[in-house]
C-alpha positions, -999 to +999 in steps of 0.1 A: +124-165+604+135-199+587+172-194+602+167-210+638+197-193+649+182-158+644+149-168+659+173-183+693+193-149+691+162-129+690+145-148+720+182-146+740+178-111+757+208-118+781+235-132+756+239-130+719+209-109+714+202-103+677+172-079+665+170-086+633+135-104+637+117-074+647+114-064+614+098-095+601+075-095+632+072-059+625+062-059+587+040-093+593+018-071+620+016-042+596+005-063+563-019-081+587-032-051+602-038-032+564-054-067+552-076-073+580-088-039+575-094-043+542-111-073+542-135-063+569-151-036+549-163-060+526-204-071+529-194-108+520-162-125+518-150-138+484-155-173+485-180-180+511-214-168+523-203-144+553-176-138+576-172-166+601-152-147+630-143-163+659-162-151+691-147-169+720-134-147+746-126-171+772-092-173+786-086-209+800-060-233+812-064-253+779-057-220+761-024-209+783-012-244+783-007-243+744+005-210+745+032-221+765+039-252+747+041-234+715+064-205+734+088-232+749+090-252+715+098-224+695+125-209+718+139-244+723+139-252+684+137-219+669+112-229+647+075-222+647+052-244+623+053-220+589+091-212+588+098-249+597+079-265+568+097-240+544+129-252+562+121-286+543+127-270+514+163-263+519+167-297+539+176-276+570+186-303+597+166-288+623+138-288+605+140-322+595+136-332+631+113-302+641+085-310+616+080-348+622+079-340+660+059-313+656+035-334+635+035-361+662+024-332+686-005-326+659-014-365+662-011-367+697-035-336+705-062-348+682-061-386+697-059-368+734-086-340+731-110-354+705 
């Protein structure tokens, strides 16, 4: 996921489709599903008094807009936040442009919403 070309290739279903990213997504899903089952079997988390799970189930305009912006940004740049930060470690040119734009987006969101 730190190679933006692979991500863009995965999202390009009509052109040079690259299915290798499905292994990353599938293994992440498997690991998180196993981890969540194991954690939720506990009566209490290790570093808190109780579990604090989200209760909101609303799908509103803000959620849809945020999801759309995330998806557009991921498809346009080929990065999402975690791999972009990892891309800084190898001085990826794309990550060097993407991360400051992402931080600016965080800052703008904070100013406009809060």
